C-alpha positions as YAML, in Angstrom:
chain: A
units: angstrom
residues:
- id: 1
  name: MET
  ca: [181.38, 159.66, 85.38]
- id: 2
  name: ASN
  ca: [183.63, 161.91, 87.72]
- id: 3
  name: GLN
  ca: [182.28, 165.16, 88.77]
- id: 4
  name: HIS
  ca: [184.94, 167.02, 86.46]
- id: 5
  name: ARG
  ca: [183.55, 165.35, 83.29]
- id: 6
  name: PHE
  ca: [179.47, 165.49, 84.25]
- id: 7
  name: VAL
  ca: [180.20, 169.06, 84.44]
- id: 8
  name: GLU
  ca: [182.10, 169.95, 81.43]
- id: 9
  name: SER
  ca: [179.82, 168.21, 79.38]
- id: 10
  name: ARG
  ca: [176.38, 169.27, 81.20]
- id: 11
  name: ARG
  ca: [177.55, 173.40, 81.66]
- id: 12
  name: PRO
  ca: [176.72, 174.42, 78.03]
- id: 13
  name: SER
  ca: [173.01, 172.86, 78.82]
- id: 14
  name: TRP
  ca: [172.99, 174.63, 82.13]
- id: 15
  name: GLU
  ca: [174.38, 178.19, 80.94]
- id: 16
  name: ARG
  ca: [172.13, 177.99, 77.92]
- id: 17
  name: LEU
  ca: [168.83, 177.86, 80.61]
- id: 18
  name: ASP
  ca: [169.99, 180.17, 82.86]
- id: 19
  name: ALA
  ca: [170.87, 182.84, 79.96]
- id: 20
  name: LEU
  ca: [166.98, 182.14, 79.19]
- id: 21
  name: LEU
  ca: [165.89, 182.73, 83.07]
- id: 22
  name: GLU
  ca: [167.87, 185.64, 83.16]
- id: 23
  name: ARG
  ca: [166.28, 187.10, 80.22]
- id: 24
  name: PHE
  ca: [162.73, 186.33, 81.09]
- id: 25
  name: ALA
  ca: [163.24, 187.82, 84.02]
- id: 26
  name: ARG
  ca: [164.75, 191.05, 83.18]
- id: 27
  name: LYS
  ca: [162.40, 191.89, 80.18]
- id: 28
  name: GLY
  ca: [159.12, 189.17, 80.55]
- id: 29
  name: GLY
  ca: [158.58, 186.29, 78.63]
- id: 30
  name: GLY
  ca: [157.18, 188.43, 75.12]
- id: 31
  name: CYS
  ca: [161.29, 188.93, 75.06]
- id: 32
  name: LEU
  ca: [161.47, 184.99, 74.07]
- id: 33
  name: SER
  ca: [160.87, 183.83, 70.49]
- id: 34
  name: ALA
  ca: [158.59, 180.82, 69.81]
- id: 35
  name: GLU
  ca: [162.13, 179.01, 69.37]
- id: 36
  name: GLU
  ca: [163.67, 179.74, 72.91]
- id: 37
  name: VAL
  ca: [160.25, 179.58, 74.72]
- id: 38
  name: GLY
  ca: [160.37, 175.79, 72.97]
- id: 39
  name: GLU
  ca: [163.58, 175.34, 74.54]
- id: 40
  name: LEU
  ca: [162.73, 175.75, 78.17]
- id: 41
  name: GLY
  ca: [160.75, 172.65, 78.79]
- id: 42
  name: PRO
  ca: [163.28, 170.15, 77.74]
- id: 43
  name: LEU
  ca: [166.68, 172.46, 79.05]
- id: 44
  name: TYR
  ca: [164.60, 172.01, 82.33]
- id: 45
  name: ARG
  ca: [164.06, 168.37, 82.21]
- id: 46
  name: HIS
  ca: [167.21, 167.95, 81.78]
- id: 47
  name: ALA
  ca: [168.71, 169.82, 84.37]
- id: 48
  name: ALA
  ca: [166.29, 168.18, 86.44]
- id: 49
  name: ALA
  ca: [167.51, 165.11, 85.57]
- id: 50
  name: ASP
  ca: [171.17, 166.12, 85.62]
- id: 51
  name: LEU
  ca: [170.15, 167.37, 89.28]
- id: 52
  name: ALA
  ca: [169.00, 163.55, 90.38]
- id: 53
  name: TYR
  ca: [172.11, 162.22, 88.83]
- id: 54
  name: ALA
  ca: [174.51, 164.66, 90.50]
- id: 55
  name: ARG
  ca: [172.55, 163.43, 94.16]
- id: 56
  name: GLY
  ca: [172.70, 159.95, 93.77]
- id: 57
  name: ALA
  ca: [176.25, 160.17, 92.67]
- id: 58
  name: SER
  ca: [176.96, 162.59, 95.76]
- id: 59
  name: TYR
  ca: [178.70, 165.10, 94.10]
- id: 60
  name: ASP
  ca: [179.71, 168.12, 95.82]
- id: 61
  name: THR
  ca: [177.23, 170.33, 97.95]
- id: 62
  name: PRO
  ca: [177.63, 173.37, 95.91]
- id: 63
  name: LEU
  ca: [176.85, 171.79, 92.44]
- id: 64
  name: ILE
  ca: [174.10, 170.24, 93.65]
- id: 65
  name: ASP
  ca: [172.80, 173.49, 95.11]
- id: 66
  name: MET
  ca: [173.21, 175.69, 92.14]
- id: 67
  name: LEU
  ca: [171.52, 172.85, 89.84]
- id: 68
  name: ASN
  ca: [168.97, 172.70, 93.07]
- id: 69
  name: ARG
  ca: [168.80, 176.61, 92.26]
- id: 70
  name: LEU
  ca: [168.46, 176.18, 88.28]
- id: 71
  name: VAL
  ca: [165.92, 173.83, 88.56]
- id: 72
  name: ALA
  ca: [163.53, 175.61, 90.83]
- id: 73
  name: ARG
  ca: [163.84, 178.86, 88.75]
- id: 74
  name: ALA
  ca: [163.36, 176.69, 85.83]
- id: 75
  name: HIS
  ca: [160.23, 174.96, 87.19]
- id: 76
  name: ALA
  ca: [158.57, 178.36, 87.82]
- id: 77
  name: ARG
  ca: [158.98, 179.68, 84.52]
- id: 78
  name: VAL
  ca: [158.16, 176.27, 82.00]
- id: 79
  name: TYR
  ca: [154.89, 175.53, 84.40]
- id: 80
  name: ALA
  ca: [153.74, 179.50, 84.53]
- id: 81
  name: HIS
  ca: [154.94, 179.97, 80.89]
- id: 82
  name: ASN
  ca: [154.49, 177.21, 78.94]
- id: 83
  name: ALA
  ca: [150.93, 175.15, 80.12]
- id: 84
  name: THR
  ca: [150.63, 174.62, 76.50]
- id: 85
  name: PRO
  ca: [151.43, 176.14, 73.13]
- id: 86
  name: GLU
  ca: [147.65, 176.83, 72.37]
- id: 87
  name: THR
  ca: [147.69, 178.91, 75.55]
- id: 88
  name: ASN
  ca: [151.39, 180.63, 74.82]
- id: 89
  name: ALA
  ca: [150.32, 181.65, 71.63]
- id: 90
  name: ILE
  ca: [147.01, 183.32, 72.95]
- id: 91
  name: LEU
  ca: [148.96, 185.11, 75.64]
- id: 92
  name: ALA
  ca: [151.44, 186.11, 73.51]
- id: 93
  name: PHE
  ca: [149.03, 187.65, 71.02]
- id: 94
  name: PHE
  ca: [146.97, 189.67, 73.76]
- id: 95
  name: SER
  ca: [150.09, 190.73, 76.29]
- id: 96
  name: THR
  ca: [152.55, 191.54, 73.15]
- id: 97
  name: THR
  ca: [151.28, 191.34, 69.30]
- id: 98
  name: PHE
  ca: [148.17, 192.91, 69.41]
- id: 99
  name: PRO
  ca: [148.86, 196.32, 71.44]
- id: 100
  name: ARG
  ca: [152.27, 196.20, 69.75]
- id: 101
  name: GLU
  ca: [150.32, 196.27, 66.17]
- id: 102
  name: PHE
  ca: [148.07, 198.92, 68.07]
- id: 103
  name: ARG
  ca: [150.97, 201.73, 68.68]
- id: 104
  name: ARG
  ca: [152.52, 201.05, 65.13]
- id: 105
  name: SER
  ca: [149.06, 201.82, 63.40]
- id: 106
  name: ILE
  ca: [148.16, 204.59, 65.59]
- id: 107
  name: GLY
  ca: [148.14, 207.03, 62.44]
- id: 108
  name: TYR
  ca: [145.42, 205.03, 61.09]
- id: 109
  name: ILE
  ca: [143.28, 204.81, 64.57]
- id: 110
  name: GLY
  ca: [144.02, 208.08, 65.01]
- id: 111
  name: ILE
  ca: [141.97, 209.31, 61.45]
- id: 112
  name: CYS
  ca: [139.12, 206.72, 62.65]
- id: 113
  name: THR
  ca: [138.56, 208.97, 65.82]
- id: 114
  name: LEU
  ca: [139.18, 211.94, 64.56]
- id: 115
  name: LEU
  ca: [136.41, 211.49, 61.75]
- id: 116
  name: THR
  ca: [133.99, 209.81, 64.69]
- id: 117
  name: ILE
  ca: [134.79, 212.64, 66.94]
- id: 118
  name: ALA
  ca: [134.06, 215.74, 64.31]
- id: 119
  name: CYS
  ca: [131.00, 213.96, 62.77]
- id: 120
  name: ALA
  ca: [129.81, 213.39, 66.43]
- id: 121
  name: ILE
  ca: [130.11, 217.02, 67.44]
- id: 122
  name: VAL
  ca: [128.75, 218.24, 63.61]
- id: 123
  name: SER
  ca: [125.75, 215.92, 64.38]
- id: 124
  name: TYR
  ca: [125.22, 216.89, 67.62]
- id: 125
  name: VAL
  ca: [125.16, 220.80, 67.17]
- id: 126
  name: VAL
  ca: [122.83, 220.55, 64.17]
- id: 127
  name: ILE
  ca: [120.23, 217.75, 65.66]
- id: 128
  name: TYR
  ca: [120.31, 219.70, 69.01]
- id: 129
  name: ASN
  ca: [119.28, 223.58, 67.48]
- id: 130
  name: ARG
  ca: [117.25, 222.00, 64.82]
- id: 131
  name: PRO
  ca: [116.19, 218.56, 65.45]
- id: 132
  name: GLY
  ca: [114.06, 218.72, 62.31]
- id: 133
  name: ASP
  ca: [117.59, 217.75, 60.39]
- id: 134
  name: ALA
  ca: [117.67, 214.28, 62.22]
- id: 135
  name: PHE
  ca: [115.92, 212.75, 59.13]
- id: 136
  name: SER
  ca: [118.74, 214.30, 57.13]
- id: 137
  name: LEU
  ca: [121.84, 212.62, 59.55]
- id: 138
  name: LEU
  ca: [120.43, 209.54, 61.03]
- id: 139
  name: PRO
  ca: [118.22, 206.30, 60.06]
- id: 140
  name: THR
  ca: [114.62, 206.83, 60.61]
- id: 141
  name: ALA
  ca: [114.71, 203.78, 62.98]
- id: 142
  name: LEU
  ca: [116.97, 206.02, 65.32]
- id: 143
  name: ILE
  ca: [114.42, 208.94, 65.21]
- id: 144
  name: SER
  ca: [111.27, 209.10, 67.80]
- id: 145
  name: PRO
  ca: [109.55, 212.23, 67.20]
- id: 146
  name: GLU
  ca: [109.34, 212.29, 70.85]
- id: 147
  name: ILE
  ca: [111.04, 211.07, 73.75]
- id: 148
  name: HIS
  ca: [109.62, 210.50, 77.31]
- id: 149
  name: LYS
  ca: [112.04, 208.33, 79.21]
- id: 150
  name: SER
  ca: [115.40, 208.25, 79.71]
- id: 151
  name: LEU
  ca: [117.40, 205.89, 77.48]
- id: 152
  name: HIS
  ca: [118.13, 203.50, 80.42]
- id: 153
  name: ASN
  ca: [114.57, 203.20, 81.44]
- id: 154
  name: SER
  ca: [113.58, 202.60, 77.55]
- id: 155
  name: ASN
  ca: [116.36, 199.93, 77.17]
- id: 156
  name: PHE
  ca: [115.48, 196.46, 76.44]
- id: 157
  name: ALA
  ca: [113.59, 194.44, 79.47]
- id: 158
  name: PHE
  ca: [116.63, 192.95, 80.73]
- id: 159
  name: ASN
  ca: [116.81, 190.21, 82.97]
- id: 160
  name: GLU
  ca: [118.52, 186.84, 84.31]
- id: 161
  name: THR
  ca: [116.95, 184.87, 81.44]
- id: 162
  name: ASN
  ca: [117.47, 186.94, 78.60]
- id: 163
  name: SER
  ca: [120.54, 188.88, 79.06]
- id: 164
  name: PRO
  ca: [122.93, 186.10, 77.72]
- id: 165
  name: ALA
  ca: [120.74, 186.38, 74.46]
- id: 166
  name: VAL
  ca: [120.95, 190.11, 74.03]
- id: 167
  name: ALA
  ca: [124.82, 189.79, 75.38]
- id: 168
  name: ALA
  ca: [124.91, 187.85, 71.95]
- id: 169
  name: GLN
  ca: [123.13, 189.42, 69.81]
- id: 170
  name: ILE
  ca: [124.73, 193.04, 70.55]
- id: 171
  name: VAL
  ca: [128.31, 191.36, 69.97]
- id: 172
  name: THR
  ca: [127.05, 189.78, 66.66]
- id: 173
  name: ASN
  ca: [125.52, 194.28, 65.69]
- id: 174
  name: ASN
  ca: [129.01, 195.68, 66.62]
- id: 175
  name: ILE
  ca: [131.22, 192.64, 64.62]
- id: 176
  name: ARG
  ca: [128.68, 193.47, 61.55]
- id: 177
  name: VAL
  ca: [129.42, 197.14, 61.91]
- id: 178
  name: ALA
  ca: [133.26, 196.40, 62.39]
- id: 179
  name: PHE
  ca: [133.59, 193.69, 59.87]
- id: 180
  name: LEU
  ca: [132.18, 196.72, 57.28]
- id: 181
  name: ALA
  ca: [134.49, 198.94, 58.23]
- id: 182
  name: PHE
  ca: [137.16, 196.30, 57.55]
- id: 183
  name: ALA
  ca: [135.80, 195.38, 54.50]
- id: 184
  name: GLY
  ca: [135.80, 198.91, 53.24]
- id: 185
  name: SER
  ca: [139.91, 198.10, 52.31]
- id: 186
  name: ALA
  ca: [138.10, 196.21, 49.29]
- id: 187
  name: THR
  ca: [136.62, 199.95, 48.19]
- id: 188
  name: LEU
  ca: [140.24, 201.46, 48.33]
- id: 189
  name: GLY
  ca: [138.87, 202.52, 52.11]
- id: 190
  name: ILE
  ca: [136.16, 204.44, 50.87]
- id: 191
  name: LEU
  ca: [133.61, 202.15, 52.39]
- id: 192
  name: THR
  ca: [135.38, 202.29, 55.63]
- id: 193
  name: ILE
  ca: [135.26, 206.05, 55.78]
- id: 194
  name: TRP
  ca: [131.71, 206.19, 55.29]
- id: 195
  name: VAL
  ca: [130.83, 203.25, 58.17]
- id: 196
  name: ILE
  ca: [132.97, 205.31, 60.40]
- id: 197
  name: ILE
  ca: [131.35, 208.90, 59.33]
- id: 198
  name: GLN
  ca: [128.10, 207.10, 59.92]
- id: 199
  name: ASN
  ca: [128.66, 206.10, 63.35]
- id: 200
  name: GLY
  ca: [130.12, 209.07, 64.34]
- id: 201
  name: LEU
  ca: [126.80, 210.77, 63.33]
- id: 202
  name: MET
  ca: [124.62, 208.54, 65.08]
- id: 203
  name: LEU
  ca: [126.45, 208.39, 68.62]
- id: 204
  name: GLY
  ca: [126.06, 212.55, 68.32]
- id: 205
  name: GLY
  ca: [122.62, 212.79, 66.70]
- id: 206
  name: VAL
  ca: [120.74, 210.57, 69.34]
- id: 207
  name: GLY
  ca: [122.94, 211.85, 71.88]
- id: 208
  name: ALA
  ca: [121.49, 215.57, 71.13]
- id: 209
  name: LEU
  ca: [118.02, 213.79, 70.64]
- id: 210
  name: PHE
  ca: [118.15, 212.64, 74.47]
- id: 211
  name: THR
  ca: [119.57, 215.90, 75.47]
- id: 212
  name: ARG
  ca: [117.17, 217.86, 74.25]
- id: 213
  name: ALA
  ca: [114.43, 215.90, 75.82]
- id: 214
  name: GLY
  ca: [116.32, 216.67, 79.32]
- id: 215
  name: PHE
  ca: [117.88, 212.68, 79.40]
- id: 216
  name: GLY
  ca: [121.16, 213.67, 78.20]
- id: 217
  name: TYR
  ca: [123.24, 212.51, 81.16]
- id: 218
  name: ASP
  ca: [121.98, 209.47, 81.46]
- id: 219
  name: PHE
  ca: [122.27, 208.94, 77.75]
- id: 220
  name: TRP
  ca: [125.92, 209.15, 78.49]
- id: 221
  name: ALA
  ca: [126.19, 207.12, 81.77]
- id: 222
  name: THR
  ca: [123.98, 204.37, 79.69]
- id: 223
  name: ILE
  ca: [126.72, 204.28, 76.70]
- id: 224
  name: ALA
  ca: [130.08, 204.57, 79.09]
- id: 225
  name: PRO
  ca: [129.97, 201.42, 80.37]
- id: 226
  name: HIS
  ca: [130.45, 199.81, 77.42]
- id: 227
  name: GLY
  ca: [131.16, 202.74, 75.18]
- id: 228
  name: PHE
  ca: [135.08, 203.27, 75.64]
- id: 229
  name: ILE
  ca: [135.68, 199.74, 74.40]
- id: 230
  name: GLU
  ca: [133.20, 199.27, 71.49]
- id: 231
  name: LEU
  ca: [133.94, 202.83, 70.50]
- id: 232
  name: THR
  ca: [137.38, 202.25, 70.40]
- id: 233
  name: ALA
  ca: [137.20, 198.68, 68.96]
- id: 234
  name: ILE
  ca: [135.45, 200.20, 65.82]
- id: 235
  name: GLN
  ca: [137.99, 202.75, 65.06]
- id: 236
  name: VAL
  ca: [141.01, 199.96, 65.23]
- id: 237
  name: ALA
  ca: [138.27, 197.76, 62.56]
- id: 238
  name: GLY
  ca: [138.46, 201.17, 60.24]
- id: 239
  name: ALA
  ca: [142.13, 201.45, 60.65]
- id: 240
  name: ALA
  ca: [142.61, 197.51, 59.68]
- id: 241
  name: GLY
  ca: [140.53, 198.74, 56.49]
- id: 242
  name: LEU
  ca: [142.94, 201.66, 55.87]
- id: 243
  name: LEU
  ca: [146.17, 199.72, 56.35]
- id: 244
  name: ILE
  ca: [144.98, 197.60, 53.53]
- id: 245
  name: ALA
  ca: [143.97, 200.22, 51.36]
- id: 246
  name: ALA
  ca: [147.29, 201.92, 51.93]
- id: 247
  name: GLY
  ca: [149.20, 198.62, 50.97]
- id: 248
  name: VAL
  ca: [147.41, 199.53, 47.54]
- id: 249
  name: LEU
  ca: [147.68, 203.25, 47.29]
- id: 250
  name: TYR
  ca: [150.88, 203.81, 49.10]
- id: 251
  name: PRO
  ca: [153.31, 200.86, 48.53]
- id: 252
  name: GLY
  ca: [156.19, 203.06, 49.42]
- id: 253
  name: ASP
  ca: [159.65, 201.53, 48.22]
- id: 254
  name: LEU
  ca: [157.94, 198.07, 48.49]
- id: 255
  name: ARG
  ca: [155.96, 196.32, 45.38]
- id: 256
  name: ARG
  ca: [152.35, 196.88, 45.74]
- id: 257
  name: ARG
  ca: [151.94, 193.55, 46.43]
- id: 258
  name: ASP
  ca: [154.21, 192.65, 48.99]
- id: 259
  name: ALA
  ca: [152.86, 195.97, 50.66]
- id: 260
  name: LEU
  ca: [149.80, 194.66, 50.72]
- id: 261
  name: VAL
  ca: [150.95, 191.61, 52.11]
- id: 262
  name: ILE
  ca: [152.79, 193.22, 54.96]
- id: 263
  name: ASN
  ca: [149.86, 195.25, 55.36]
- id: 264
  name: ALA
  ca: [146.75, 192.78, 55.57]
- id: 265
  name: ARG
  ca: [148.82, 190.52, 58.12]
- id: 266
  name: ARG
  ca: [148.79, 193.83, 59.86]
- id: 267
  name: ALA
  ca: [145.30, 194.07, 59.67]
- id: 268
  name: GLY
  ca: [144.47, 190.61, 60.59]
- id: 269
  name: THR
  ca: [146.09, 190.98, 63.95]
- id: 270
  name: LEU
  ca: [144.10, 194.32, 64.39]
- id: 271
  name: ILE
  ca: [140.63, 192.95, 63.48]
- id: 272
  name: LEU
  ca: [141.25, 189.49, 65.90]
- id: 273
  name: GLY
  ca: [142.11, 192.02, 68.75]
- id: 274
  name: VAL
  ca: [138.89, 193.69, 67.76]
- id: 275
  name: ALA
  ca: [136.50, 190.58, 68.07]
- id: 276
  name: ALA
  ca: [137.88, 190.07, 71.25]
- id: 277
  name: MET
  ca: [136.81, 193.66, 72.65]
- id: 278
  name: LEU
  ca: [133.74, 193.54, 71.11]
- id: 279
  name: SER
  ca: [132.89, 190.36, 73.01]
- id: 280
  name: ILE
  ca: [133.93, 192.49, 76.27]
- id: 281
  name: ALA
  ca: [131.82, 195.28, 75.16]
- id: 282
  name: ALA
  ca: [129.05, 193.00, 74.83]
- id: 283
  name: THR
  ca: [129.08, 191.34, 78.01]
- id: 284
  name: ILE
  ca: [129.53, 194.53, 79.76]
- id: 285
  name: GLU
  ca: [126.48, 196.02, 77.83]
- id: 286
  name: GLY
  ca: [124.28, 192.68, 78.35]
- id: 287
  name: PHE
  ca: [124.97, 192.22, 82.01]
- id: 288
  name: PHE
  ca: [126.54, 195.35, 83.48]
- id: 289
  name: SER
  ca: [124.88, 198.55, 81.52]
- id: 290
  name: PRO
  ca: [121.20, 197.70, 82.23]
- id: 291
  name: LEU
  ca: [121.29, 197.77, 85.88]
- id: 292
  name: ARG
  ca: [119.34, 199.95, 87.63]
- id: 293
  name: LEU
  ca: [123.01, 201.93, 89.19]
- id: 294
  name: PRO
  ca: [123.11, 205.54, 89.50]
- id: 295
  name: ALA
  ca: [124.35, 207.74, 86.82]
- id: 296
  name: ASN
  ca: [127.39, 208.66, 88.36]
- id: 297
  name: LEU
  ca: [128.60, 205.24, 88.99]
- id: 298
  name: ARG
  ca: [127.45, 204.40, 85.32]
- id: 299
  name: ILE
  ca: [130.06, 206.81, 84.13]
- id: 300
  name: GLY
  ca: [132.93, 205.94, 87.04]
- id: 301
  name: PHE
  ca: [132.64, 202.75, 85.99]
- id: 302
  name: GLY
  ca: [133.18, 203.31, 82.03]
- id: 303
  name: LEU
  ca: [135.73, 206.12, 83.14]
- id: 304
  name: MET
  ca: [138.16, 202.79, 84.58]
- id: 305
  name: THR
  ca: [137.38, 201.12, 81.25]
- id: 306
  name: ALA
  ca: [139.15, 204.09, 79.45]
- id: 307
  name: VAL
  ca: [141.96, 204.17, 82.13]
- id: 308
  name: ALA
  ca: [142.02, 200.39, 81.55]
- id: 309
  name: LEU
  ca: [142.53, 200.70, 77.80]
- id: 310
  name: VAL
  ca: [144.86, 203.52, 77.52]
- id: 311
  name: ALA
  ca: [146.98, 201.87, 80.10]
- id: 312
  name: TYR
  ca: [146.98, 198.36, 77.92]
- id: 313
  name: PHE
  ca: [147.47, 199.96, 74.49]
- id: 314
  name: ALA
  ca: [150.60, 202.37, 76.11]
- id: 315
  name: LEU
  ca: [152.54, 199.54, 78.29]
- id: 316
  name: ALA
  ca: [151.62, 195.95, 77.08]
- id: 317
  name: GLY
  ca: [154.36, 194.45, 74.82]
- id: 318
  name: ARG
  ca: [156.90, 196.79, 75.54]
- id: 319
  name: ALA
  ca: [158.92, 194.10, 76.81]
- id: 320
  name: SER
  ca: [161.51, 194.21, 73.95]
- id: 321
  name: ARG
  ca: [161.79, 197.66, 72.03]
- id: 322
  name: SER
  ca: [164.00, 197.31, 69.76]
- id: 323
  name: ARG
  ca: [162.22, 194.04, 68.17]
- id: 324
  name: GLU
  ca: [158.98, 196.36, 68.05]
- id: 325
  name: LYS
  ca: [161.17, 199.34, 66.09]
- id: 326
  name: ALA
  ca: [162.86, 197.05, 63.95]
- id: 327
  name: GLY
  ca: [159.48, 195.18, 63.05]
- id: 328
  name: ALA
  ca: [157.71, 198.53, 61.53]
- id: 329
  name: ALA
  ca: [158.11, 197.41, 57.62]
- id: 330
  name: ILE
  ca: [155.17, 199.68, 56.45]
- id: 331
  name: ALA
  ca: [153.32, 202.44, 57.90]
- id: 332
  name: PRO
  ca: [154.07, 205.17, 54.39]
- id: 333
  name: TRP
  ca: [151.29, 207.48, 55.75]
- id: 334
  name: PHE
  ca: [152.97, 208.24, 59.06]
...
């Protein structure tokens, strides 16, 4: 085949590959659909075969150089981004799908967060001033008549042997709380709100008890390393429950069944992200929080996790803002 016919027959494939690589370079892998990601591999292999053919046929140097550059660019993208479909799906979920859904659902997350903060403040003020009211606001198991040790020093006897087991126990308990908040959608959000309220009351109330005993700073320092991730995850789980309830109660212009299906899918995205967040929080709580480190260092670590969370949810998945806005099918309250 002469060079002209070769170029004319193969040019559309090269231009398609070049266009995908350009979009990838400008906007990131999240801008490509699943079908387009699937195209990269075959297009790269065809271009590599064309390069080998052009070299064997001793075609002009500019053509060979162009193909060489195209193949090199494609190789870097294909083997960095397209290792396996399963890996791509997981990376796409955490880099794009989950943070985008977090931003879309920020109104519901805000409701849960405000409830938690308000209940924590009320519980803290009431119990700090009238400790006897702790029996009305907190589960009896959380109330100690006298606190003689800081939370950090009265914590479980963590060691290298039992830390994995304790971490597993913690994540199981936290997932149970998050699942209750999510499952509360079956009660049209009533149980969800109740779980969020109870979580806020416990946080503020226990903090007040340790503060009255003179161990308040240590209490918050012990909570801080894992607390920002854990508490955020519970608010997101509550938001997932409210999303489903909203699909039933406020379907907007959609049929109630359609609104429920759409919001259930969104809630499923949130709850998968919550499971990952709680696993991270439990690992920190099981392996880092028990370390006998200075309180300031523990609080500093917690603040770093908070900054990382804000950056992740604010920035991740913004490669294609137009698609994110177009996907907002239903959020009738906000």
